[in-house]
VEXPALUM-696384 format. One record per residue (C-alpha): x, y negated, z negated. Coordinates in pm, whole numbers, padded with zeros to 5 digits, always signed. Layout:
# VEXPALUM-696384
XYZ ...
# end
This chain:
# VEXPALUM-696384
-01325+03783+03033 -01018+03647+03205 -00725+03495+03023 -00663+03133+03105 -00325+03036+03240 -00089+02871+02993 -00137+02498+02953 +00148+02258+03014 +00290+02060+02723 +00129+01745+02864 -00212+01908+02895 -00187+02045+02540 -00088+01703+02404 -00381+01537+02583 -00629+01797+02454 -00501+01769+02097 -00524+01389+02104 -00877+01405+02248 -00986+01662+01989 -00882+01416+01718 -01107+01143+01858 -01471+01132+01748 -01607+01125+02105 -01360+01375+02254 -01246+01132+02526 -00907+01212+02682 -00840+00841+02738 -00604+00677+02667 -00358+00908+02834 +00012+00886+02753 +00165+00571+02907 +00432+00770+03093 +00163+00959+03286 +00090+00756+03599 -00015+00795+03959 -00014+01142+04109 +00089+01313+03786 -00208+01162+03608 -00446+01283+03880 -00293+01635+03878 -00326+01670+03500 -00690+01559+03503 -00761+01780+03806 -00609+02082+03627 -00818+02020+03313 -01135+01981+03521 -01059+02299+03720 -01022+02499+03397 -01342+02338+03265 -01160+02206+02959 -01294+01856+03027 -01609+01734+03197 -01674+01410+03382 -01939+01202+03203 -02013+00853+03335 -01657+00795+03453 -01503+00931+03132 -01344+01270+03084 -01470+01434+02765 -01362+01762+02610 -01587+02063+02655 -01628+02338+02397 -01361+02531+02587 -01129+02230+02558 -01171+02220+02182 -01118+02597+02163 -00800+02572+02373 -00634+02372+02094 -00793+02572+01812 -01057+02318+01709 -01436+02295+01710 -01649+02015+01844 -01738+01786+01552 -02106+01767+01462 -02267+01424+01497 -02270+01222+01175 -02542+01329+00935 -02606+01656+01119 -02499+01993+00991 -02589+02333+01125 -02794+02521+00869 -02652+02858+00970 -02304+02730+00881 -02408+02623+00533 -02377+02861+00247 -02647+02874-00018 -02421+02688-00260 -02348+02410-00009 -02717+02372+00071 -02803+02346-00298 -02527+02090-00349 -02651+01885-00052 -03005+01885-00191 -02882+01778-00534 -02702+01484-00373 -03029+01377-00211 -03218+01384-00538 -03147+01057-00713 -03196+01100-01083 -03072+00883-01363 -02823+01060-01584 -02982+01165-01908 -02823+01221-02245 -02981+01446-02501 -03067+01239-02807 -02894+01334-03126 -02572+01452-02960 -02229+01311-03033 -02209+01166-02683 -02541+00988-02744 -02395+00848-03067 -02096+00710-02875 -02318+00551-02610 -02547+00398-02874 -02247+00253-03058 -02109+00108-02734 -02446-00053-02654 -02400-00279-02957 -02338-00636-02828 -02002-00642-03009 -01917-00289-02891 -01756-00025-03111 -01399+00056-03202 -01250+00402-03169 -01245+00425-03550 -01619+00353-03569 -01693+00615-03303 -01467+00865-03482 -01664+00811-03803 -01995+00857-03621 -01896+01178-03442 -01626+01341-03649 -01405+01355-03339 -01040+01262-03320 -00928+00944-03141 -00807+01120-02826 -01140+01302-02794 -01337+00977-02824 -01120+00809-02558 -01153+01115-02333 -01531+01113-02368 -01542+00744-02277 -01324+00796-01971 -01458+01128-01848 -01823+01137-01944 -01934+00780-01993 -01739+00616-01711 -01692+00886-01450 -01978+01131-01488 -02253+00901-01612 -02133+00596-01419 -02155+00338-01697 -01930+00034-01671 -01728+00009-01989 -01566-00319-02094 -01286-00329-02349 -01190-00629-02559 -00941-00682-02838 -01104-00838-03141 -00957-01090-03385 -00853-00803-03610 -00645-00651-03328 -00879-00353-03283 -00995-00268-02931 -01374-00258-02895 -01548-00062-02619 -01879-00194-02489 -02116-00081-02214 -02139-00377-01978 
# end
């Protein structure tokens, strides 16, 4: 294996910019690179096989990506199975499985959701009485579990008595 000669600053800049593009195209080149200098830079990259000519465009090769310390991006939706760990593969499969979130009946979270399904909603005090939780725990459950994890849309309204009521919309 032979070591490649050092790249110029211009060549390195062009390769880095191309590696950041989804298609790996070296165009557009810097605006100050014109004429003979432009041709020499492209010729040098082609000679080192860092770029390849494809239908009039110059695209990075695997060696071009490696020269700037990057890897060729996989096409969208495609992942190499050998690169996936068991945990990542399991996570990807779980994302594919679309299941409605389920709540065990009889739990305190189920009591909160049932109270919020009331057309008038439920106040924090009502939910505290139903669960035995403190106010900050009830509000945390609404924000973390009901809204974020379970994906319910929660509407809040202030009643005539000044109490805020939470309702599942």
